[in-house]
N, C-alpha and C positions, 0 to 999 in steps of 0.2 A: 529325623523325630517324627518319620511317620507311623501314626497309626490309624489302628482297624476297628471300629468299633459295630458288632453286631447288633440286633436286636428284632423282637419278634418272634423268640420264640416263646413255648408254651405248651400246656395241656390241650391235647383237641378228640376227640372223638373220631372213631375211625369215619370215613367217606366226609370227616370236615376238609378246613380249608383254614391253611394260615401264608403270613407274607413274611418272611424277612427280610430285613431291609439289612445294608452294609454301608459305612460311610467312613471314606477316607480323610484324616486330615492332617496337617502339617505341614511341612515342606515338600511341596509338590510339582512337578514339574507337569508331567502328562503320567496317564493311566494306560498301560498296554491293555495286556488280558486280565479280565476278574474270575471269579469262578469260586464257589460252593465244594466241600467239601463234608462226609459226613464219618463219624465214628460209633457203633455202636462198643459198647463195652464185651471185651475182649476178641473184637475183630479189629482189621485193617482197616483204616482210616481209607474212604473209595472218594473218587470226582463222582458230583451228582451233576454239574451241569457248570458250562464255562461260556463265556461270552468277549470278543476278542473286541478292538476298538472299533473297528468297524461294524461289528452287531453282528457278527457272524458266531451261532451257538450251535453247542452241541449239547449232548445229554448219556446217561447212563440211561443204559436199556433198561433199565428197571424202573425209572421216572419218567421216561418218554411217553408222552403223549398227557400227560398228569401234572406237571412243573416246568415252566415255564421261568427263563432268567430274561433278565433287563437290568438298564443301565442309565444315569441320568447322568450324564458325562461335567454337565453343569455345577450337580451339585456332589462331583465324586463321590456318587453311589452306586451300589450294585443289589436287585433285589431279587427275590426267590419265589414266586407264587408256585404252592402249593397245594393243589385240588385233588379231589378224592386220597388224602391220605389211609394208609395204611398202618397195621402195627409195625410192621417190617422197615416203616421208614424213621421208626424212633432212631433220634441219636443225638449227639452235639454236631452241631452244624459248622462249622470253620468258613466264614469267610477269606480268600487268599486272593492278592493282587500283585500283576508284579507292575512296579511304580519307580518311574524316573526322579530320584527329587532333587536337591540343589547340587550334588558332588557324583552319585551315582544312578542304575538301575538296577533294584533289586528285589526279589516277593519280602510281599508283609504280610503275616498272618493275621489274623483276631483272637481273640481269647475264645470263643464259641459260643453258642445261647442253645439252650438244651428243647427239644425239639421232641414230646411223650404223647405220642398216639395211642389209646387206648382203646380195646374191641368191645 
């Protein structure tokens, strides 16, 4: 019964910043990788950023240098700091986590949080 809950989305002007949070809760033994995906209307879901349990990070080329992913293992939370936002960053942002629960290890998804960047 693991759940991921995103927060921090909203409306922001181009050039502005937002920080997304995703907290995992439930029967969690450990969390391996955590990541952020986004999906714009009519487009494929894409991986934005990922962070390993050892805090190794990776980013999509489109956000590199502007976004920063981080995690707080004590809180089972992953963050996405988004700076210098562009209209093309608009979309629903989803949290994903590879979690080992009481019985098994599997991927979980949050319901998403909407980010809208106006020009």
